[in-house]
N, C-alpha and C positions, 0 to 999 in steps of 0.2 A: 275740102273738109277741114274743120277747125279743131276738132277734138277726136281723141282716140276712144270712142265709146265701145261698149261690149260687142255690138254687131261688127264693128270694124276689126276688132281684135280677132273675132272668130273667122272672118273672111280672110284676114291675113294668114292666120295659122293654117287654114285649109289650103289656100293658094300656094303658100311656101312648101307645104308637105307634098302637094301634087306636083309642083314644079321640080322639087328634088327627086321625086319618083321618076319623072320623065328623064331627068338628067343623070340618074343614078349610074348607069353604065359608063357614061363619059367621064364622070368624076372618079369612079373606080379606076379607070385607065390611067389617071394622073397620080395615083397613090404610090409614092416611093419613100415617104418619110412619115413617121419614124420607122415603120416597117412596111416593106413593099408587098402587102398582102391583098391589095386590090379590093378593099371593102369600105373605103371612106364614104363614097357616095351612098352605099347601102346603109351605113351606120347613121349618117346625117338624115337620110330619109326616114328611117325608123324612129329617130329621136324626135323629129318635128311632127311625125305622124302621131306619136304618143301625146304630144302637146295638143295637137289639133283635136284629137278624139276626146281628150279630157275636157276642153272648153265646150265642145259640141254637146256633151252630155249634160251640161248645166241647164237649169230652167231659163226661160227667156227673160225673166224679170230680175235677175241678179245684178248687183251693181258692178261697176268697173273694177273695183279693188278685188272682188272675188274672182272675176274673170282672169285678171292678170296673175293672181296667186295660183289659180288652177292651171293656167298655162305653164307657169314656172314649175309647179309640182309634176305635171304630166311629162315635161321634158326631163326633169330630174330622174324620175323612176324609170323612164323609158330610154334614157341615154345609152348609146352604144358606141364603143370605141373611143379613142383618144379625142378626136375632133367632136364627136357627139357630146361627150362630157363637157368639153370646153364651151361649146355653143349653148348647152343647157345652163351653164353658169352666166353666160352673157345674157340670156333671157331672164335670169334671176336679177341681174343688175338693172335691166329695163324695168322689171316688176317693182323693185324697190322705189323707183321714182314715179313710174307711170300709174301705179295703183292709186295715187292721190292727185295727179296732175297730168296735163298733156304736154309737159316739157320734154319733148323728144330729144332735144339737144343734151340736156343733163342726163337723160336715161342712157343715151349711147355712150357718154363719157363714163358713167358708172359701170356699164356693161364691160367696157374695155378694162377698167380697173379691177373688177372682181374676177374676170377671166384670167388675167395675168397673175393675180395673187394666188389663184388655185393651183398653179403649175409649180412644181418643186424647182425645175430648172427651165425657165422660159428660153425658147429658141427663136431667133429672128428668121423671117422668111416663111412663117407659118400663119395660121389663122390669127394668132396673137398680134402679129405685125399688121395684119389687115384691120383688126379691131382698133389698134392704136392709131392707125392712119385715119380711120373714120372719126375717132374722137377728136383728133387734132383738127380735122377739117370742119366739123360742125361747131367747134368752139368759136370759129371765126365767122360763122354764118348768122346773119342778122335777120333773115327772112322769116316767113310764117312756117307752119307745120309742113306744108308741101315742099317749101324750099329746103328745109332741113332734111327731109326724107330724100329728095333728089340729090342733094349734096352728099349725103351719106352713101347712097348707092354708087354715085360717080367716084367718090374717093375710094370705096372698097374695090371697084374694078381697076382703078389705076394702081392701087397698092398691090393687088393680085399680080399685075404685070411685072411688078418689081421684085416679087419673091425669088425668082431665080438668081438675082443679083445678091441676095442676102443669104442664100443657103446653097452651098456648092452641089449637094446631091441633086437638087432640082435642075441646076444648070447642066450638069453632066447627063441627066436623063432627058433633057429637052422638054420639061414640064413646068407648069406653075404649081403652087401648093394646092393639094386636093381639098383640104379643109377650108382654105380661103375661098376656093371656087364655090363651095357650098354656101359659105356665108354671103357671098355676093348675091346668090340667088335669093337668099332669105331677105336681104335688104332691098333688092330690086322688087321683090314681091310686096314689101311694105310700102315702097314708093308708089307702086301701081295702085294699091288699095286706097292710099291717101289722095292721090291725084285723080284717080278714076281713069287713067290711061293704061290699058292693059296690052300685054303681048302674049302670044301663045308659044313663044320660043325664047329661051335663055341661052346666050352664047357661052359655051364652055370651051376654053382654048384647048385645041387638040395637041397631043404630044408631037414634038418636032423631031424626036429620035425614038428608036425602039426601046421600050422600057423592059428591062430584065427583071422578071418576077423574083421577089425575095432578095433583091440586090443588097439591101441594107439590114439583113437580119442580125439582131444582136442577141438580146435575152431570149429565153426559150418559151415563155408563156405570157399570155395576156391574162391578167386576173382582174375581174370586176366584181363588185358586190355593193349592195345597199347596206348602209351601216346606221343603226340607231345608237347614237353616242352623244355625250355632252360636247358642246362646242369647244370647251377648253382643251380637250385631248387631241383635237384634230391636227394641230401644228406638230405635236410629237409623233403622231401616226405618219404624217406626210414625211417627216425627216427619217423615220424608221424605214419606210418603204423606199425612200430615195437611196438609202445605203444598200438596199438589196438589188436595185436595178435602175431603170430609167422610165421616161414617159409617165412620171407619177403626177396624177391629177386627182385632187380631192375637192369635190364641189358640194354645195348645199348649205345647210344651216338650220337653226332652230330644232336641232336634235336628229335630223335626217340628212344623211350624206351619201353621195355616190363616189365610190373609190375605184380608181383605175391605175394599173401599173404594169410594166413589162419587167418580168423577173426571171432569174435562172431556175428557181424552184417555186412552185405554186404554194406549197404547204406553209412555209414561213410567212408569206404575205397574208394568208388567211388567218394564221395564228395571231399576227399583229392586230388584225381586226377584232379578234376575240378578246384580246387584252384591252382594246379601246372601248368595246361595246358589244352590240349584237349584230353580226353580219348576216345578211340573208340575200336571197336571189343571187347566189354565188355562181359566177360564170368563169370557167377556165378554158382558154383556147390555146392550142399549140401553135406557135408562130411560124415554124418552118413548114415547108410544103407537106400537106397532110396525106396526099396520095401521089404516088409516082406513076404517071400515066405512060404507057407504052414502053416500059422497061423494068429493070429490077427494082424492088422496093415493096413497101407495105401498102395495101389498098383496101378500101371498103366498097362493096357493091350493095346498093339498096334498091328495092322495088317500090315504086310509087304509083298511086292511082289518081293523081291530081296535079295540076301545074304548080299550085302553091306548095304542096307537099314535096314535089320534086325539087323546087327551089330551096326549100329548107334543107333537104339532104345534101344538095350540091353546095350550099353555103358552108356546111360542116365538113366538106371535103370528100363526100362520097360520089362514086360514079353511079348514075341513076339509070335503072331499066324501067321504062314506063309501061303501064298496062291500063287498059280501059276498065272502069268499075265492073265487077262481076266476071272478069276474064282473068286468064293466066298469062304471064309473059311467055314469049316463044322460047324454045330451047336455043335456037341460034343466037337470039339477042342476049340471053343470059350468058351463054358460053363466050360470046365476043366481049362482053363487059368484064368477065372474070379474067380473060386473057389480057385485056388492056390494062386492068387495074394494077397488076404487079405480079411478083412471084410469091408473095404471101398475102392471101386475100380472105377477108371476113365478109360473108354474105348475109344480108338482112332481108329475108323474104317478105316479112311483114304481112303474111297471109298464108293460111293453111294450104291453099291450092298452089300458090307460088313456091312454097317450100319444096314440093315434089319436083318441080322443074329445076329449082336451084340445086337440089341434091343430084339430079341427073347430070346437070352441067358441070358440077364439081367433080364428079367421077371422071368425066372426059378430060377436064383440065388437069387432073392429077396425073393422067397418063403423059402429059406434056411436061411434068415436073413442077407444076404449080402447087404450092401448099394452100389448101382451101379448107375453110371451116364454115359450115352453114349453121348460123345461130337459130335457136328456136323462137324467133320473134313471130308472134301470131297476129300482131296489129301494128299499125303505123306508130302509135304512141310508144310501144315497146322498142321499135327501131330507133326512134328519136332518143329514148333513154339510153339505149346501148351506145349510140354514136356519141352521146354527150361525154362518155367516160373513155372513149377510144384514145389511146396514147401510143403512137408509133414508136416511141422510144423504149417501150417495154418489150420483153420477149413476147413473141407472137402468141404462145400458149397462155401466158399470163394476161395478155390483152384480151384474148377470147374469153377467158374465165371472167374477167372484170365486166366485159360487155354483156355476157350471158347473165351474170348476177344482177346487173342493173335492169335488164329486161325482165328477169324473173321477179323483181320486186316492184314491177309496174302492173297494176290491175288495169284491164282495158274494158271499155264499154263503148257503145255507140247507139245512135237513134236512127230509126228508119220508119217508113210509113207502110202499113199493111195494105196489100193490094187485093186481098181476098179474105174470106172468113176462114178461120183456122183455130184449132185448139192448141194452145201454147202452155209452157210451164207456168205461166202467170194467169192462165184462164183463157176464155174465148175472146178472140179479136175479130173485128169486122173491118171491111175496106175503109180506109181513111184514118183508122186509129194510129196513134203514135206508139211505137214499140221501143222500149228501152232495154237494151241487152247488156248484160254484164258477163264478161268472160265467155261470150258465145251463147248464153242462154237468155231467153226473154225473162226479164225480172219485173217490168212495169208496163202496164198498158194504160194510156190516158188520152185525153182529147187534144192537148196542145204540146208543142215542143218545149216551151218553158217549164210547164208543170212536170212533164216526164223527165226532162233533163235534171231538174233540181232534185227529184226523188232518186234518180239513178246516182247522182253525185253523193247525196246523203248516205245512201246504202253502201257505196264504195268506200266512203270514209269511216264507216262504223268499225272497220278492222284496223283503223289507223291510217295516217297519211300526212305528208308535209307539203306536197306539191301537187296541184291539179293542173293538168294540161288539157286545153280545149282546142280542137282543130275544126274550124267551121267549114261547111261544104258550100258548093255553089248555090244551093237553094236555101241556105240558112237565112232567116230574117235578120235585118240589120242590127236589131237590138238584142238578139238572143244572147250573145256573149256578155253584153253589158248587164242584162238582167240577171244572169247567173253570177256575175261578179258582185252585184248588189246583194244577191242571196247569200253568197259565201261571206261577204263582209259582215252581214247581220248574224249569221249562224255559226261561222267558223273563222273568226278573224285571225286565228293562228296559222291558217293555211295560206301558202303562196299560190298565186294563179298566173299561168302563162297562156296566152291566146295566140293562135296562129290562123291565118287564112289559108286553108288547105285547097279550096276550090274543087274538092272531090265531088263527083256526082253520086247519087243514090243514098248517101248518108249525110243528112244535114249537120250532124255533129259527131265527132270522135272524142272520146274522153279517156284520159289516163290519170291514175292516182299512184304517186310514188311515195 
């Protein structure tokens, strides 16, 4: 291959995203710096997946500049975690060069430069060191596109092996840098696409010692947000955040930025963004262990009816009780989860039927001295909203009030398919009709999922709303979420949208409006 044309960029983005998805757990196991929260593999996968989905949504006939710019934008808005944000900036560096040429050598050099400039306090032994080693190696490479790609991948893997020599916490833990391991996969995927020589396995070095979770906890919260701001204010924002904490990375450009920081208090970091411009898609994560399993502490138990939904709750620190769609969890399973979660437990039933089981289990657990509160979450989206504001540092009662308030401010809806003729609150439905329910009542009947979903969202937003959450089911069409995103962009550009793959059966789409 002699040029990086649009189909090549698309194939690389998808191959890298899928490879990171397969290696996610292995990379998570390496994560000890800057915080040992075991999510670097997950964050890199989600970052690259956002980039891949962005370019795949483009028409086939767009030119290479648009494809590269879309790849960079997709990574920027979807970047998660410290490493994900840095890798998104590396993709921006590639874009600056490759949108007008196939000079991969110069693109990789620019990627390393931009990524390092984005970090307030660069640390060696991280993904930055791997990028720098790649840039140094390709500068000396005189070959064609394939030779440069192979040299970059080889240099990245060699540099990854040296990271424990550069960063003491890696050596003590017996691991290489997790972010660097993810970057190696991204660059090896690029080399495979260019050379046409593919592998179905990417070697992620396993830890050589037991990694103690949360070994390097420093500041208390990870704060991330997108920021609409003039380019001139970013240096000042970066310095202001650096004075508050560490792991400060601000990436992007041309008026849109992705901000990441670890800080002791989340509020001042968000206020700094408000002074600089308009922060949105704000995400605050408590960095210490969020649930104390099998002993004293604060915990959250959530009921989930799909693998994707269960994974979402687990990622946020909840202990999950699974149930099949249309069924209730068993009392023994619910009771065991409450007892395991800790001595102060908030329960998110996320379903009317599950709430009765949760209440019964809570009564039994209270006899053992466990403090339990069953929150009135009637739907998955309300449970997600409640868990998003969970803060184990607050008094338990205050935490329950905050979670309940968040759930109460989330309207919930879903789509289902009628299996028989019936009279509903929206009129007569027949088998095969798509039913759109809002807060439990049928509000819309229509022929297609796209049409009904758009109408349901529009109605839910008539009472106000800033964030729409979509959770796609196992039977949802591939383009359903993308079509709804286009609809919202055209009709309500002021509203933020978050999409999760819930993999739930029975309901092609769950909808939340906060």
